[in-house]
C-alpha positions in Angstrom: 13.3 169.0 84.9 11.8 171.9 83.2 13.5 170.8 79.7 12.4 167.3 79.9 8.8 168.3 80.2 9.0 170.4 77.0 10.6 167.9 75.1 7.9 165.3 76.3 5.2 167.7 75.5 7.0 168.0 72.1 6.8 164.6 71.6 3.3 163.7 72.6 2.4 166.8 70.5 4.2 165.0 67.5 2.9 161.5 68.1 -0.7 163.1 68.2 -0.3 164.9 64.8 0.9 161.6 63.1 -2.1 159.9 64.6 -4.9 162.2 63.6 -4.8 160.8 60.0 -4.9 157.3 60.8 -8.1 158.1 63.1 -9.7 160.5 60.3 -9.2 157.8 57.9 -10.7 155.1 59.6 -14.0 156.0 59.1 -13.4 156.4 55.4 -11.1 158.0 53.2 -10.8 161.9 52.8 -12.0 163.6 49.5 -8.6 165.1 48.6 -5.2 163.1 48.5 -1.9 164.7 49.8 -1.7 166.1 46.4 -5.2 168.0 46.5 -6.5 165.6 43.9 -9.7 164.0 43.9 -9.1 160.9 45.9 -11.9 158.9 44.1 -10.2 159.7 40.7 -7.1 160.2 41.2 -6.2 157.7 44.3 -4.8 157.2 47.4 -1.2 159.1 48.2 -0.9 157.4 51.1 -1.1 153.4 50.8 1.2 151.6 48.7 3.4 154.6 48.4 0.9 156.3 46.4 0.8 153.4 43.6 -2.3 151.1 42.0 -2.0 147.7 42.4 -3.6 145.0 40.5 -3.3 143.1 43.3 -6.7 144.8 44.5 -9.8 143.5 42.7 -12.5 146.1 42.6 -15.9 145.1 41.5 -19.3 146.6 40.9 -22.4 144.5 39.8 -25.8 145.4 38.6 -24.9 148.3 36.5 -27.1 149.1 33.7 -26.1 149.9 30.2 -28.5 152.6 30.0 -30.6 154.6 32.4 -34.0 155.4 32.6 -35.1 158.6 34.0 -36.1 158.2 37.8 -35.3 154.5 37.9 -33.1 152.8 41.2 -30.8 150.7 40.4 -29.6 147.8 42.8 -25.7 147.7 42.9 -23.1 145.5 44.8 -19.6 146.8 45.4 -16.6 144.4 46.1 -13.3 145.0 47.4 -10.9 142.2 47.8 -7.3 141.0 47.7 -6.4 138.6 45.0 -4.1 136.4 47.3 -7.2 135.8 49.5 -9.7 135.6 46.7 -7.2 132.4 45.6 -6.7 130.8 48.9 -3.5 132.7 50.0 -2.8 135.1 53.0 -3.6 138.1 51.9 -5.6 141.2 53.2 -8.7 141.0 54.7 -10.1 144.1 55.4 -11.8 146.8 52.4 -12.6 150.0 51.8 -14.6 152.1 49.0 -15.0 155.6 48.1 -17.9 156.1 44.8 -18.5 159.0 43.0 -21.1 160.0 40.2 -20.0 163.8 40.1 -23.4 164.3 42.0 -25.7 162.9 39.2 -28.2 160.7 40.7 -28.6 159.8 44.3 -27.0 156.9 46.4 -28.7 155.1 49.2 -28.4 152.1 51.1 -29.7 150.2 53.9 -29.3 150.6 57.7 -27.0 147.4 57.7 -24.2 148.8 55.3 -21.5 150.6 57.0 -21.5 153.4 54.4 -21.9 157.1 54.9 -21.6 160.3 52.9 -18.2 160.8 52.1 -15.9 163.4 53.8 -16.4 166.8 52.1 -17.9 165.7 49.1 -21.5 164.6 50.4 -22.9 163.3 47.0 -20.0 160.8 47.1 -20.3 157.9 49.3 -17.7 155.7 51.2 -17.2 153.1 53.8 -17.9 154.1 57.4 -15.9 151.0 58.8 -13.4 148.6 57.1 -15.4 145.4 56.2 -14.4 142.0 56.4 -15.7 140.8 53.3 -15.5 144.0 51.5 -19.0 143.5 50.1 -21.4 146.7 50.3 -25.3 147.0 48.8 -26.3 150.3 47.5 -28.7 151.8 45.5 -28.4 154.7 42.5 -31.3 156.4 41.4 -31.2 158.4 38.1 -32.0 161.6 37.7 -35.4 162.8 36.8 -34.7 163.8 33.5 -32.0 163.1 30.5 -28.5 164.8 31.6 -26.7 162.8 28.9 -23.5 160.1 29.6 -23.1 159.7 33.9 -19.9 159.0 34.6 -18.9 156.8 37.4 -15.5 156.6 39.8 -14.8 153.9 42.3 -11.7 153.6 44.2 -11.1 150.5 46.7 -8.5 149.4 49.3 -7.7 146.1 50.8 -5.7 146.9 53.9 -3.7 144.4 56.4 -5.6 146.0 59.4 -2.3 147.1 61.3 -3.9 150.4 61.7 -1.3 152.7 59.8 -1.1 153.2 55.9 1.7 151.1 54.7 3.2 149.3 51.7 1.3 146.4 52.8 -1.9 148.1 52.1 -3.3 148.3 48.4 -5.3 150.2 46.5 -7.1 150.4 42.9 -9.4 152.4 40.5 -12.3 151.7 38.2 -14.2 153.9 36.1 -17.4 153.4 34.0 -20.0 155.1 32.3 -23.8 154.7 31.8 -25.6 155.8 28.5 -28.6 158.4 28.7 -32.2 157.2 27.8 -33.0 156.3 24.4 -29.3 155.1 23.2 -30.3 151.7 23.3 -33.9 150.8 21.8 -36.1 148.0 23.2 -35.5 146.0 19.9 -32.4 144.9 21.4 -31.5 141.5 22.7 -31.8 140.4 26.1 -28.1 140.4 26.7 -28.1 143.7 25.5 -30.0 145.6 28.1 -28.9 143.3 30.9 -27.3 145.0 33.8 -23.3 144.1 33.9 -20.3 143.7 36.2 -17.2 145.8 35.7 -13.9 145.2 37.5 -10.5 145.8 37.9 -7.8 143.5 39.4 -5.8 140.7 38.7 -7.1 138.8 35.6 -6.0 135.4 37.0 -7.4 135.9 40.2 -11.0 137.0 38.5 -11.1 134.4 36.0 -8.6 131.4 35.5 -8.0 130.7 38.7 -6.4 126.9 38.5 -7.3 124.3 41.5 -4.2 122.0 41.8 -4.6 118.3 42.2 -3.6 118.5 45.9 -6.7 120.8 46.5 -9.3 118.9 44.6 -7.9 115.5 46.6 -8.0 117.7 50.0 -11.8 118.8 49.1 -12.7 115.0 48.3 -11.2 114.0 51.4 -13.0 117.0 53.6 -16.4 116.1 51.8 -15.8 112.4 52.4 -15.3 113.1 55.9 -17.9 115.5 56.3 -20.3 112.9 54.8 -18.9 109.9 57.4 -19.2 112.2 60.3 -23.0 113.1 58.6 -24.1 109.5 58.1 -22.5 108.5 61.9 -24.2 110.8 63.7 -27.4 109.7 61.9 -27.2 106.2 62.3 -26.2 106.7 65.9 -29.1 108.8 67.3 -31.5 107.3 65.1 -30.7 103.9 66.6 -30.6 105.4 70.2 -33.9 106.9 70.1 -35.3 103.3 68.6 -34.0 101.5 71.2 -35.5 104.1 74.1 -38.8 103.7 72.5 -38.4 100.0 71.9 -38.0 99.4 75.8 -41.0 101.9 76.9 -43.1 99.9 74.5 -42.0 96.6 76.0 -42.3 98.1 79.1 -46.0 99.1 78.7 -46.8 95.6 77.0 -45.5 93.6 80.0 -47.3 95.9 82.6 -50.3 95.1 81.1 -49.9 91.5 80.8 -48.9 90.8 84.2 -51.0 93.7 85.7 -48.9 95.5 86.7 -48.2 99.4 86.4 -46.4 102.5 87.9 -46.4 102.9 91.6 -48.9 104.6 93.2 -48.9 109.0 93.6 -50.9 110.8 95.6 -52.5 113.7 93.8 -51.2 116.5 95.8 -47.6 115.4 94.8 -48.6 114.6 90.8 -50.3 117.8 90.3 -47.0 119.7 90.5 -45.0 116.6 88.7 -47.7 116.9 85.7 -47.5 121.0 85.8 -43.5 120.9 85.4 -43.8 118.2 82.8 -46.3 119.4 80.6 -44.4 123.0 81.0 -41.3 121.1 79.4 -43.6 119.4 76.8 -44.9 122.6 75.4 -41.5 124.7 75.5 -39.6 122.4 73.9 -42.2 121.6 70.9 -42.9 125.5 70.6 -39.0 125.8 70.1 -38.3 123.0 67.9 -41.2 123.7 65.7 -40.4 127.4 65.4 -36.8 126.8 64.6 -38.0 124.1 62.0 -40.6 126.1 60.1 -38.0 129.5 60.0 -35.6 127.5 58.6 -33.1 128.3 61.5 -29.5 127.8 61.5 -27.9 127.1 64.5 -24.1 127.1 64.4 -21.2 126.5 67.4 -19.5 129.0 68.6 -21.8 131.3 66.8 -20.7 133.2 63.7 -20.8 136.6 65.4 -18.6 135.8 67.8 -16.0 134.1 65.5 -16.3 136.2 62.5 -16.4 135.1 59.2 -14.7 132.3 57.6 -14.0 130.8 61.1 -14.9 127.1 61.3 -18.3 126.4 63.2 -20.4 123.4 63.5 -24.0 123.1 62.3 -26.0 121.7 65.0 -29.8 122.7 63.7 -30.6 119.1 63.0 -29.3 118.0 66.0 -30.9 120.5 68.6 -34.2 120.5 67.0 -34.6 116.6 67.0 -33.2 116.6 70.8 -36.1 119.2 71.6 -38.9 117.1 69.8 -37.5 114.1 71.5 -37.8 115.9 74.8 -41.1 116.9 73.9 -42.2 113.8 73.5 -40.4 112.3 76.5 -41.9 114.9 79.1 -45.5 114.3 77.1 -44.8 110.5 78.0 -43.9 111.5 81.9 -47.2 113.3 81.8 -48.9 110.3 80.8 -47.0 108.1 83.5 -47.8 110.7 86.4 -51.5 110.5 85.2 -51.4 106.6 85.5 -49.7 106.4 88.7 -52.5 108.6 90.4 -54.7 106.2 89.1 -52.9 103.1 90.9 -54.7 101.3 93.6 -52.6 102.2 96.5 -51.1 99.5 98.4 -50.4 99.2 102.3 -46.9 100.5 102.1 -48.3 104.0 100.1 -51.1 104.6 102.8 -48.6 104.1 105.7 
């Protein structure tokens, strides 16, 4: 019994030791790889058996050719599996590690899953693997001319299995920014503009070919969506027109033949008017607010099913229904008021 307990303890300890690196890297890579080299410069030694892979596209946009002292530049980092980019079934989660060797300052918004890198606080990395592999950051140049500034960017695309294996890929990108004064203001706009720097599978980045089958499928999808949209538009427009036409017809016939809504006592009319008036105001407020704010109402919500999942845009339908409910409730208020002004008959008094 004692030996069995000891063996079990040893197994648990070994498993715990193996799991520690996984949890340690789930919130961003470590500063040094297993070879004690800087991960951001020499790469990862655990993913893809320690080899780089062109399958990973690592890209950064908004990079200036020359920095101005104290200026802040908006940068966008993108890390993706080229197989996924080309429409295949590839990895969908990514991470990164960025360094400028402590020159300048990195910053980011609260909505970005970014943190200071482990053991190198001047570098930054992801704090959680990202499903779209896109991060928006700012880099503020130093307050004085420190010469050419070099950057290193490491990105990895993982399968989400929770362990570093041969199905996880990584790639490295390095670039530099020239010091102030190296480019004159007389240069052309194209020279002074920011640039995009990338590394990875060239075909996935620039020469992605679309097959005839894909073109036809896109055409069929566009056609079916157009038919669905127009069909819904004609159906609901016709339905509303029939309802409004029926209401006008009833109002005209009642006035022509001296008829009207049945008598309703005032003590019963007050709560009815309050309910319908409340429905009128609330539905109109919601419809107007969503319409003026360009709100997008989708089902199921994108936040529940995740990016890329199929959702239906119900914005126009819901806003239209709310405006109709508001108008219909307002008409109900009008009918209730008319009912209170109707002469009671014998059956109403008794």
